[in-house]
TIRO-2110 file (N, C-alpha, C; in Angstrom, 1 decimal):
// TIRO-2110
108.2, 59.4, 104.8, N, 1, A
109.0, 60.5, 104.5, CA, 1, A
110.4, 60.1, 104.0, C, 1, A
111.0, 59.2, 104.8, N, 2, A
112.4, 58.8, 104.6, CA, 2, A
112.4, 58.0, 103.2, C, 2, A
111.4, 57.3, 103.0, N, 3, A
111.3, 56.5, 101.7, CA, 3, A
111.2, 57.5, 100.5, C, 3, A
110.4, 58.5, 100.6, N, 4, A
110.2, 59.5, 99.6, CA, 4, A
111.5, 60.2, 99.3, C, 4, A
112.3, 60.5, 100.3, N, 5, A
113.6, 61.2, 100.1, CA, 5, A
114.6, 60.2, 99.4, C, 5, A
114.5, 58.9, 99.8, N, 6, A
115.4, 57.9, 99.2, CA, 6, A
115.0, 57.8, 97.7, C, 6, A
113.7, 57.7, 97.4, N, 7, A
113.3, 57.6, 96.0, CA, 7, A
113.7, 58.8, 95.2, C, 7, A
113.5, 60.0, 95.8, N, 8, A
113.9, 61.2, 95.1, CA, 8, A
115.4, 61.2, 94.8, C, 8, A
116.2, 60.8, 95.8, N, 9, A
117.7, 60.7, 95.6, CA, 9, A
118.0, 59.8, 94.5, C, 9, A
117.4, 58.6, 94.4, N, 10, A
117.7, 57.7, 93.3, CA, 10, A
117.2, 58.2, 92.0, C, 10, A
116.1, 58.9, 92.0, N, 11, A
115.6, 59.5, 90.8, CA, 11, A
116.6, 60.5, 90.2, C, 11, A
117.1, 61.3, 91.1, N, 12, A
118.1, 62.3, 90.7, CA, 12, A
119.4, 61.7, 90.2, C, 12, A
119.8, 60.6, 90.8, N, 13, A
121.0, 59.9, 90.4, CA, 13, A
120.8, 59.3, 89.0, C, 13, A
119.6, 58.7, 88.8, N, 14, A
119.3, 58.2, 87.5, CA, 14, A
119.2, 59.2, 86.4, C, 14, A
118.6, 60.3, 86.7, N, 15, A
118.5, 61.4, 85.8, CA, 15, A
119.9, 62.0, 85.4, C, 15, A
120.8, 62.1, 86.4, N, 16, A
122.2, 62.5, 86.1, CA, 16, A
122.9, 61.5, 85.3, C, 16, A
122.7, 60.2, 85.5, N, 17, A
123.4, 59.2, 84.7, CA, 17, A
122.9, 59.2, 83.3, C, 17, A
121.6, 59.3, 83.1, N, 18, A
121.0, 59.4, 81.7, CA, 18, A
121.5, 60.6, 81.0, C, 18, A
121.6, 61.8, 81.7, N, 19, A
122.1, 63.0, 81.1, CA, 19, A
123.6, 62.8, 80.7, C, 19, A
124.4, 62.3, 81.5, N, 20, A
125.8, 62.1, 81.2, CA, 20, A
125.9, 61.1, 80.1, C, 20, A
125.1, 60.1, 80.0, N, 21, A
125.2, 59.1, 78.9, CA, 21, A
124.8, 59.8, 77.6, C, 21, A
123.8, 60.6, 77.6, N, 22, A
123.4, 61.4, 76.4, CA, 22, A
124.5, 62.3, 75.9, C, 22, A
125.2, 63.0, 76.8, N, 23, A
126.3, 63.8, 76.4, CA, 23, A
127.4, 63.0, 75.8, C, 23, A
127.7, 61.9, 76.4, N, 24, A
128.8, 61.0, 75.9, CA, 24, A
128.4, 60.5, 74.5, C, 24, A
127.2, 60.1, 74.3, N, 25, A
126.8, 59.6, 73.0, CA, 25, A
126.9, 60.7, 72.0, C, 25, A
126.6, 62.0, 72.3, N, 26, A
126.7, 63.1, 71.4, CA, 26, A
128.2, 63.4, 71.2, C, 26, A
129.0, 63.4, 72.2, N, 27, A
130.4, 63.6, 72.0, CA, 27, A
131.1, 62.6, 71.1, C, 27, A
130.6, 61.4, 71.2, N, 28, A
131.2, 60.3, 70.3, CA, 28, A
130.7, 60.4, 68.9, C, 28, A
129.8, 61.4, 68.6, N, 29, A
129.4, 61.6, 67.2, CA, 29, A
128.2, 60.7, 66.8, C, 29, A
127.6, 60.1, 67.7, N, 30, A
126.5, 59.2, 67.4, CA, 30, A
125.2, 59.9, 67.1, C, 30, A
125.1, 61.2, 67.3, N, 31, A
123.9, 62.0, 67.1, CA, 31, A
124.0, 62.9, 65.9, C, 31, A
125.0, 62.7, 65.0, N, 32, A
125.2, 63.6, 63.9, CA, 32, A
124.2, 63.3, 62.7, C, 32, A
123.6, 62.2, 62.7, N, 33, A
122.7, 61.8, 61.6, CA, 33, A
123.5, 61.6, 60.3, C, 33, A
122.8, 61.4, 59.2, N, 34, A
123.4, 61.2, 57.9, CA, 34, A
123.1, 62.4, 57.0, C, 34, A
124.2, 62.7, 56.3, N, 35, A
124.1, 63.8, 55.3, CA, 35, A
123.1, 63.4, 54.2, C, 35, A
122.1, 64.3, 53.9, N, 36, A
121.2, 64.1, 52.8, CA, 36, A
121.9, 64.0, 51.5, C, 36, A
121.5, 63.1, 50.6, N, 37, A
122.2, 62.9, 49.3, CA, 37, A
121.5, 63.7, 48.2, C, 37, A
120.5, 64.5, 48.6, N, 38, A
119.8, 65.3, 47.5, CA, 38, A
119.8, 66.8, 47.8, C, 38, A
120.9, 67.3, 48.4, N, 39, A
121.1, 68.7, 48.6, CA, 39, A
121.5, 69.3, 47.2, C, 39, A
121.5, 70.6, 47.2, N, 40, A
121.8, 71.4, 46.0, CA, 40, A
120.6, 72.0, 45.3, C, 40, A
120.9, 72.6, 44.2, N, 41, A
119.8, 73.2, 43.4, CA, 41, A
119.4, 72.3, 42.3, C, 41, A
118.1, 72.0, 42.3, N, 42, A
117.5, 71.1, 41.2, CA, 42, A
116.3, 71.8, 40.6, C, 42, A
116.3, 72.1, 39.4, N, 43, A
115.2, 72.8, 38.7, CA, 43, A
114.8, 74.1, 39.4, C, 43, A
115.8, 74.9, 39.8, N, 44, A
115.6, 76.2, 40.4, CA, 44, A
115.1, 76.1, 41.8, C, 44, A
115.3, 75.0, 42.5, N, 45, A
114.8, 74.8, 43.9, CA, 45, A
115.8, 74.1, 44.7, C, 45, A
115.8, 74.5, 46.0, N, 46, A
116.6, 73.8, 47.0, CA, 46, A
115.7, 72.6, 47.5, C, 46, A
116.3, 71.7, 48.2, N, 47, A
115.5, 70.6, 48.8, CA, 47, A
114.3, 71.1, 49.6, C, 47, A
113.2, 70.4, 49.5, N, 48, A
112.0, 70.9, 50.3, CA, 48, A
112.3, 70.8, 51.8, C, 48, A
111.5, 71.6, 52.6, N, 49, A
111.7, 71.5, 54.0, CA, 49, A
111.3, 70.2, 54.6, C, 49, A
111.8, 69.9, 55.8, N, 50, A
111.4, 68.6, 56.4, CA, 50, A
109.9, 68.5, 56.6, C, 50, A
109.4, 67.3, 56.8, N, 51, A
108.0, 67.1, 57.0, CA, 51, A
107.7, 67.4, 58.5, C, 51, A
108.7, 67.6, 59.3, N, 52, A
108.5, 67.9, 60.7, CA, 52, A
109.0, 69.3, 61.0, C, 52, A
108.6, 69.9, 62.1, N, 53, A
108.9, 71.3, 62.3, CA, 53, A
110.4, 71.5, 62.8, C, 53, A
111.3, 71.1, 62.0, N, 54, A
112.7, 71.3, 62.4, CA, 54, A
113.6, 71.9, 61.2, C, 54, A
112.9, 72.6, 60.4, N, 55, A
113.6, 73.2, 59.3, CA, 55, A
112.9, 74.5, 58.8, C, 55, A
113.7, 75.3, 58.1, N, 56, A
113.1, 76.5, 57.4, CA, 56, A
113.6, 76.6, 56.0, C, 56, A
112.8, 77.2, 55.1, N, 57, A
113.2, 77.3, 53.7, CA, 57, A
112.5, 78.5, 53.1, C, 57, A
113.2, 79.2, 52.3, N, 58, A
112.7, 80.4, 51.6, CA, 58, A
111.8, 79.9, 50.5, C, 58, A
111.9, 78.7, 50.1, N, 59, A
111.1, 78.1, 49.0, CA, 59, A
110.1, 77.1, 49.5, C, 59, A
109.7, 77.1, 50.8, N, 60, A
108.8, 76.1, 51.3, CA, 60, A
107.5, 76.1, 50.6, C, 60, A
107.0, 77.2, 50.3, N, 61, A
105.6, 77.3, 49.7, CA, 61, A
105.6, 76.7, 48.2, C, 61, A
106.8, 76.6, 47.6, N, 62, A
106.9, 76.0, 46.3, CA, 62, A
106.6, 74.5, 46.3, C, 62, A
106.7, 73.9, 47.5, N, 63, A
106.6, 72.5, 47.6, CA, 63, A
105.3, 72.0, 48.1, C, 63, A
104.4, 72.9, 48.5, N, 64, A
103.1, 72.5, 49.1, CA, 64, A
102.0, 72.3, 48.1, C, 64, A
101.7, 71.1, 47.9, N, 65, A
100.6, 70.8, 46.9, CA, 65, A
99.3, 70.3, 47.6, C, 65, A
99.4, 69.8, 48.8, N, 66, A
98.2, 69.3, 49.5, CA, 66, A
98.1, 70.2, 50.8, C, 66, A
96.9, 70.2, 51.3, N, 67, A
96.6, 71.0, 52.5, CA, 67, A
97.6, 70.8, 53.6, C, 67, A
97.9, 69.5, 54.0, N, 68, A
98.8, 69.2, 55.1, CA, 68, A
100.2, 69.7, 54.7, C, 68, A
100.6, 69.6, 53.5, N, 69, A
101.9, 70.1, 53.1, CA, 69, A
101.9, 71.6, 53.2, C, 69, A
100.8, 72.2, 52.8, N, 70, A
100.7, 73.7, 52.8, CA, 70, A
100.8, 74.2, 54.2, C, 70, A
100.2, 73.6, 55.2, N, 71, A
100.2, 74.0, 56.6, CA, 71, A
101.7, 73.9, 57.1, C, 71, A
102.3, 72.8, 56.8, N, 72, A
103.7, 72.6, 57.2, CA, 72, A
104.6, 73.6, 56.5, C, 72, A
104.4, 73.9, 55.2, N, 73, A
105.2, 74.8, 54.5, CA, 73, A
105.1, 76.2, 55.0, C, 73, A
103.9, 76.6, 55.5, N, 74, A
103.7, 77.9, 56.1, CA, 74, A
104.6, 78.1, 57.3, C, 74, A
104.7, 77.0, 58.1, N, 75, A
105.5, 77.0, 59.3, CA, 75, A
107.0, 77.1, 59.0, C, 75, A
107.4, 76.5, 57.9, N, 76, A
108.8, 76.4, 57.5, CA, 76, A
109.2, 77.6, 56.7, C, 76, A
108.3, 78.4, 56.2, N, 77, A
108.6, 79.5, 55.3, CA, 77, A
109.4, 80.6, 56.0, C, 77, A
110.4, 81.0, 55.4, N, 78, A
111.2, 82.2, 55.9, CA, 78, A
111.6, 83.0, 54.6, C, 78, A
111.8, 84.3, 54.8, N, 79, A
112.1, 85.2, 53.7, CA, 79, A
113.5, 84.8, 53.2, C, 79, A
113.7, 84.9, 51.9, N, 80, A
115.0, 84.8, 51.4, CA, 80, A
115.9, 85.9, 51.9, C, 80, A
117.2, 85.7, 51.8, N, 81, A
118.1, 86.8, 52.2, CA, 81, A
118.2, 87.8, 51.0, C, 81, A
118.2, 89.1, 51.4, N, 82, A
118.3, 90.1, 50.3, CA, 82, A
119.7, 90.2, 49.8, C, 82, A
119.8, 90.5, 48.6, N, 83, A
121.2, 90.8, 48.0, CA, 83, A
121.5, 92.2, 48.2, C, 83, A
122.7, 92.4, 48.7, N, 84, A
123.3, 93.8, 48.9, CA, 84, A
124.3, 94.0, 47.8, C, 84, A
123.9, 94.8, 46.8, N, 85, A
124.8, 95.0, 45.7, CA, 85, A
124.8, 93.8, 44.7, C, 85, A
125.9, 93.2, 44.5, N, 86, A
126.1, 92.1, 43.6, CA, 86, A
125.7, 90.8, 44.3, C, 86, A
124.9, 89.9, 43.7, N, 87, A
124.5, 88.6, 44.3, CA, 87, A
125.7, 87.7, 44.6, C, 87, A
126.6, 87.6, 43.7, N, 88, A
127.8, 86.7, 43.9, CA, 88, A
128.7, 87.2, 45.0, C, 88, A
128.8, 88.6, 45.1, N, 89, A
129.5, 89.2, 46.2, CA, 89, A
128.8, 88.9, 47.5, C, 89, A
127.5, 88.9, 47.5, N, 90, A
126.8, 88.6, 48.7, CA, 90, A
127.0, 87.2, 49.2, C, 90, A
127.1, 86.3, 48.2, N, 91, A
127.4, 84.9, 48.6, CA, 91, A
128.8, 84.8, 49.2, C, 91, A
129.7, 85.5, 48.6, N, 92, A
131.1, 85.6, 49.1, CA, 92, A
131.2, 86.1, 50.5, C, 92, A
130.4, 87.2, 50.8, N, 93, A
130.3, 87.8, 52.2, CA, 93, A
129.7, 86.8, 53.1, C, 93, A
128.7, 86.1, 52.7, N, 94, A
128.1, 85.1, 53.5, CA, 94, A
129.1, 84.0, 53.9, C, 94, A
129.9, 83.6, 52.9, N, 95, A
130.9, 82.5, 53.2, CA, 95, A
131.9, 83.0, 54.3, C, 95, A
132.3, 84.3, 54.2, N, 96, A
133.2, 84.8, 55.2, CA, 96, A
132.5, 84.8, 56.6, C, 96, A
131.2, 85.1, 56.7, N, 97, A
130.5, 85.1, 57.9, CA, 97, A
130.4, 83.6, 58.5, C, 97, A
130.1, 82.7, 57.6, N, 98, A
130.0, 81.3, 58.0, CA, 98, A
131.4, 80.8, 58.5, C, 98, A
132.4, 81.1, 57.8, N, 99, A
133.8, 80.6, 58.2, CA, 99, A
134.2, 81.2, 59.5, C, 99, A
133.7, 82.3, 59.9, N, 100, A
134.1, 83.0, 61.2, CA, 100, A
133.4, 82.3, 62.4, C, 100, A
132.4, 81.4, 62.1, N, 101, A
131.7, 80.7, 63.2, CA, 101, A
132.3, 79.4, 63.5, C, 101, A
132.8, 79.1, 64.7, N, 102, A
133.5, 77.9, 65.0, CA, 102, A
132.6, 76.6, 64.9, C, 102, A
131.3, 76.8, 64.9, N, 103, A
130.3, 75.7, 64.8, CA, 103, A
130.0, 75.3, 63.4, C, 103, A
130.6, 76.1, 62.4, N, 104, A
130.3, 75.9, 61.0, CA, 104, A
131.4, 75.2, 60.3, C, 104, A
131.1, 74.3, 59.4, N, 105, A
132.0, 73.7, 58.4, CA, 105, A
131.4, 74.0, 57.0, C, 105, A
132.1, 74.8, 56.2, N, 106, A
131.6, 75.0, 54.8, CA, 106, A
132.0, 73.8, 54.0, C, 106, A
131.1, 73.0, 53.6, N, 107, A
131.3, 71.8, 52.9, CA, 107, A
131.5, 72.0, 51.4, C, 107, A
130.6, 72.8, 50.8, N, 108, A
130.7, 73.1, 49.4, CA, 108, A
130.5, 74.6, 49.1, C, 108, A
131.4, 75.1, 48.3, N, 109, A
131.4, 76.5, 47.9, CA, 109, A
131.5, 76.7, 46.4, C, 109, A
130.5, 77.3, 45.8, N, 110, A
130.6, 77.7, 44.4, CA, 110, A
130.3, 79.2, 44.4, C, 110, A
130.4, 79.8, 43.3, N, 111, A
130.2, 81.2, 43.2, CA, 111, A
128.8, 81.6, 43.5, C, 111, A
127.8, 80.7, 43.3, N, 112, A
126.4, 81.1, 43.6, CA, 112, A
125.7, 80.1, 44.6, C, 112, A
126.5, 79.3, 45.2, N, 113, A
125.9, 78.3, 46.1, CA, 113, A
126.9, 78.0, 47.3, C, 113, A
126.3, 77.8, 48.5, N, 114, A
127.1, 77.4, 49.6, CA, 114, A
126.3, 76.3, 50.4, C, 114, A
127.0, 75.3, 50.8, N, 115, A
126.5, 74.3, 51.7, CA, 115, A
127.3, 74.2, 52.9, C, 115, A
126.7, 74.4, 54.1, N, 116, A
127.5, 74.3, 55.3, CA, 116, A
126.8, 73.4, 56.3, C, 116, A
127.6, 73.0, 57.3, N, 117, A
127.0, 72.2, 58.3, CA, 117, A
127.3, 72.9, 59.7, C, 117, A
126.3, 73.0, 60.5, N, 118, A
126.4, 73.6, 61.8, CA, 118, A
126.4, 72.4, 62.8, C, 118, A
127.3, 72.4, 63.7, N, 119, A
127.4, 71.3, 64.7, CA, 119, A
127.2, 71.9, 66.1, C, 119, A
126.2, 71.4, 66.8, N, 120, A
126.0, 72.0, 68.2, CA, 120, A
127.2, 71.5, 69.1, C, 120, A
127.6, 72.4, 70.0, N, 121, A
128.8, 72.1, 70.8, CA, 121, A
128.7, 71.0, 71.7, C, 121, A
127.6, 70.8, 72.4, N, 122, A
127.6, 69.8, 73.4, CA, 122, A
127.2, 68.4, 72.9, C, 122, A
126.0, 68.4, 72.2, N, 123, A
125.5, 67.1, 71.7, CA, 123, A
126.0, 66.7, 70.3, C, 123, A
126.6, 67.6, 69.6, N, 124, A
127.1, 67.4, 68.3, CA, 124, A
126.1, 67.1, 67.2, C, 124, A
124.9, 67.6, 67.4, N, 125, A
123.8, 67.5, 66.4, CA, 125, A
124.3, 68.3, 65.2, C, 125, A
124.0, 67.8, 64.0, N, 126, A
124.4, 68.5, 62.8, CA, 126, A
123.1, 69.0, 62.0, C, 126, A
123.2, 70.3, 61.6, N, 127, A
122.1, 70.8, 60.8, CA, 127, A
122.8, 71.2, 59.4, C, 127, A
122.0, 70.9, 58.4, N, 128, A
122.5, 71.2, 57.0, CA, 128, A
121.9, 72.6, 56.6, C, 128, A
122.7, 73.4, 56.0, N, 129, A
122.3, 74.8, 55.7, CA, 129, A
122.8, 75.1, 54.2, C, 129, A
121.8, 75.5, 53.4, N, 130, A
122.2, 75.8, 52.0, CA, 130, A
121.8, 77.3, 51.7, C, 130, A
122.6, 77.9, 50.8, N, 131, A
122.4, 79.2, 50.3, CA, 131, A
122.6, 79.2, 48.8, C, 131, A
121.7, 79.8, 48.1, N, 132, A
121.8, 79.8, 46.6, CA, 132, A
121.4, 81.2, 46.1, C, 132, A
122.3, 81.8, 45.3, N, 133, A
121.9, 83.0, 44.7, CA, 133, A
121.0, 82.8, 43.5, C, 133, A
119.8, 83.2, 43.7, N, 134, A
118.7, 83.0, 42.7, CA, 134, A
118.7, 84.3, 41.8, C, 134, A
119.5, 84.3, 40.8, N, 135, A
119.7, 85.6, 39.9, CA, 135, A
118.4, 86.0, 39.3, C, 135, A
117.5, 85.1, 39.0, N, 136, A
116.2, 85.5, 38.4, CA, 136, A
115.3, 86.3, 39.3, C, 136, A
115.4, 86.0, 40.6, N, 137, A
114.6, 86.7, 41.6, CA, 137, A
115.4, 87.7, 42.4, C, 137, A
116.7, 87.7, 42.2, N, 138, A
117.6, 88.7, 42.8, CA, 138, A
117.7, 88.6, 44.3, C, 138, A
117.6, 87.3, 44.8, N, 139, A
117.7, 87.0, 46.3, CA, 139, A
118.6, 85.8, 46.5, C, 139, A
118.9, 85.6, 47.8, N, 140, A
119.6, 84.4, 48.2, CA, 140, A
118.6, 83.5, 48.8, C, 140, A
118.3, 82.3, 48.2, N, 141, A
117.4, 81.4, 48.7, CA, 141, A
118.1, 80.6, 49.8, C, 141, A
117.4, 80.2, 50.9, N, 142, A
118.0, 79.5, 52.0, CA, 142, A
117.2, 78.3, 52.4, C, 142, A
117.9, 77.4, 53.0, N, 143, A
117.3, 76.2, 53.6, CA, 143, A
118.2, 75.8, 54.7, C, 143, A
117.6, 75.6, 55.9, N, 144, A
118.3, 75.1, 57.1, CA, 144, A
117.5, 74.1, 57.8, C, 144, A
118.1, 72.9, 58.0, N, 145, A
117.3, 71.8, 58.5, CA, 145, A
118.1, 70.9, 59.4, C, 145, A
117.5, 70.5, 60.5, N, 146, A
118.1, 69.5, 61.4, CA, 146, A
118.0, 68.1, 60.8, C, 146, A
119.1, 67.4, 61.0, N, 147, A
119.1, 66.0, 60.5, CA, 147, A
118.3, 65.1, 61.4, C, 147, A
118.3, 65.3, 62.7, N, 148, A
117.6, 64.4, 63.6, CA, 148, A
116.5, 65.2, 64.4, C, 148, A
115.6, 64.4, 64.9, N, 149, A
114.6, 65.0, 65.8, CA, 149, A
113.4, 65.5, 65.0, C, 149, A
112.3, 65.8, 65.8, N, 150, A
111.1, 66.4, 65.2, CA, 150, A
111.0, 67.9, 65.3, C, 150, A
111.7, 68.4, 66.3, N, 151, A
111.5, 69.9, 66.6, CA, 151, A
112.9, 70.4, 66.9, C, 151, A
113.2, 71.6, 66.3, N, 152, A
114.5, 72.3, 66.6, CA, 152, A
114.3, 73.4, 67.6, C, 152, A
113.1, 73.7, 68.0, N, 153, A
112.8, 74.8, 69.0, CA, 153, A
113.2, 76.1, 68.4, C, 153, A
113.1, 76.3, 67.1, N, 154, A
113.4, 77.5, 66.5, CA, 154, A
114.8, 77.8, 66.1, C, 154, A
115.7, 76.8, 66.3, N, 155, A
117.2, 77.1, 66.1, CA, 155, A
117.5, 77.4, 64.7, C, 155, A
116.9, 76.7, 63.7, N, 156, A
117.2, 77.0, 62.3, CA, 156, A
116.7, 78.4, 61.9, C, 156, A
115.5, 78.8, 62.4, N, 157, A
115.0, 80.2, 62.1, CA, 157, A
115.9, 81.2, 62.7, C, 157, A
116.3, 81.0, 64.0, N, 158, A
117.2, 82.0, 64.6, CA, 158, A
118.5, 82.1, 63.9, C, 158, A
119.0, 81.0, 63.4, N, 159, A
120.3, 81.0, 62.7, CA, 159, A
120.2, 81.9, 61.4, C, 159, A
119.2, 81.6, 60.6, N, 160, A
119.0, 82.4, 59.4, CA, 160, A
118.8, 83.9, 59.7, C, 160, A
118.0, 84.2, 60.7, N, 161, A
117.7, 85.6, 61.0, CA, 161, A
119.0, 86.3, 61.5, C, 161, A
119.8, 85.6, 62.2, N, 162, A
121.1, 86.1, 62.7, CA, 162, A
122.0, 86.4, 61.5, C, 162, A
122.0, 85.5, 60.6, N, 163, A
122.9, 85.7, 59.4, CA, 163, A
122.3, 86.8, 58.5, C, 163, A
121.0, 87.0, 58.5, N, 164, A
120.4, 88.1, 57.7, CA, 164, A
120.9, 89.4, 58.3, C, 164, A
120.9, 89.5, 59.6, N, 165, A
121.4, 90.8, 60.3, CA, 165, A
122.9, 91.0, 60.1, C, 165, A
123.7, 89.9, 60.2, N, 166, A
125.1, 90.0, 60.0, CA, 166, A
125.4, 90.4, 58.5, C, 166, A
124.7, 89.9, 57.6, N, 167, A
124.9, 90.2, 56.2, CA, 167, A
124.6, 91.6, 55.9, C, 167, A
123.5, 92.1, 56.5, N, 168, A
123.1, 93.5, 56.3, CA, 168, A
124.1, 94.5, 56.9, C, 168, A
124.7, 94.1, 58.0, N, 169, A
125.7, 94.9, 58.6, CA, 169, A
127.1, 94.9, 58.0, C, 169, A
127.3, 93.9, 57.2, N, 170, A
128.7, 93.7, 56.6, CA, 170, A
128.9, 94.5, 55.3, C, 170, A
END
């Protein structure tokens, strides 16, 4: 019994040390990942969603050519943001919402396109988020993707849905 308690004590100490090291690594910026070099609008499309379940895209189904891609695209698919009034004004309102969030850095801003980075407070993970006013379809196309990891546990979807609600209320 005494041995089990001692092992449990050392296990907890080890777990605390690993957790502290992970937070330190994050705070040093070592978990930010690399900015993709193919962001933006190309041929009327944003970058495709990730091959892993850590992104959402309103254009995910445009990229699914094979069965496996189609299954992943269905998981990544999210509705585009609706335009309220003028599309360019909606992009401008979206930028104001983004700039009000301390976790967001707006990296690129054009009249019809926004690129922002979300940084998680503790581990400093960075997610890339794009918004494009698609005038032909009268919507704002979106893409939100984590740079690292295989699963975001729904963070990107929750982020876009929260922005959808904020945009509708503004």
